[in-house]
N, C-alpha and C positions, 0 to 999 in steps of 0.2 A: 334427242328424241325422248330420252328418259324424263326430261323436264315437262314434256307435253303429255306423255301418257303415264298417268298415275293409277288409273283404274280401268277395268274392262270397258266401262262406258265411254272413256276417252278414246280407246282404240276403236270402238264401234262408230263413234262420231267421225273420226278421221277416215275410216274405211267407207262410211256412207258418202262422204264428199270426195272420194277417190284421191285422197292425199297419201294414204297408205294402202297397199294391197295386202289382203289377208290370204296367205298361203298356208297358214297353220291350221285353220279350221274354226276355232272359237276366238272370241275377243279376249278372253282371259289368257289364252296362250300368247297372243300378240302382246298384251300388256306385260306379261311375265318376261317375254323375250326382250322387249325394249328396256325393262327395268334391270335386267341382268346383263345386257350386252356390254355395258361400260363399268361393270362392278369392280374389276381389278385393275382398271386403268387410272393412273394418276393424271389429274388435270388441274393445272394452275390457271385459274380464271384471270389473274392479273397479268400473266405473261401471254395470254392468248391474243391472237390477232383480232378476235371478236370482242375483246374486253370493252372497247369503246361502245360497241353496239349494245352490249348487255347494260352498260351504265345508262345509255340514252333511253333504252326501253324502260328500265326501272324508274328513271327520273320522269319520263313522260307519264307512266302509269301512276306514280305517286302523287302527281298533281291532280287534285280532286276536280278541278275545272275540266280537264280533258275527259275524265271518266264520266262526269255528269253530262257534258256536251254530247259525247258518243251515245250515252243512254237516251238522251232526248232525241237525237237524230234517228236512232234505231226505233224508238217507240212511235214517234209522230211523223217521220218522213221516210218510211221504209220503202215507199214506191215513188217513182218520179211524178205520178199524178198528184200525190198529196203535197209535194213541194210546189208544183205548178198551181194548185188550187190555193195554197196559202199565199203564194206570191200574188195571184190575182186578187185575193181578198185584201191584201195590203195596198195594192194599187187602187182598188175601188175605194178603200177607206181614205186614202190621200186625196183622190179626186173629189170625194164627198166633202172633205174638209175644205178644199179649195172652193168648191161651189158655195158652201155655207159662208165662207169668208166674203166672197164677192156679193152674196145676197145681203149680208149685213152692211157691207161697205156701200152698196147702192142705196140702202135705206138711210144711213146716216149722212151720206154725202151724195145727194141726188145730182144728176147731171144738170148743168146750167143750160137754160133755154133762151 
């Protein structure tokens, strides 16, 4: 938790979303508690059972494509309706292109009578 909470604003954010419950009073006290709770504990990240998870998270975040894609999805498709409307727009665009193709095709190769 010390990695997640570095400032009082981090503690406030986690308390707002009910991830951490604040029994201390202020966000600064919560932040100070989590920063000091593992102060004298030795922890070898390489021998931890979570070392593979840490590596995977760091590798995933270091890939610029994942970060940009998540930012794009969060910015433009934050609600289901925005995704549905974009999907409908793409379907309509494809149908319009098909209609234009058949209009040109009928003009250049008219049906034989």
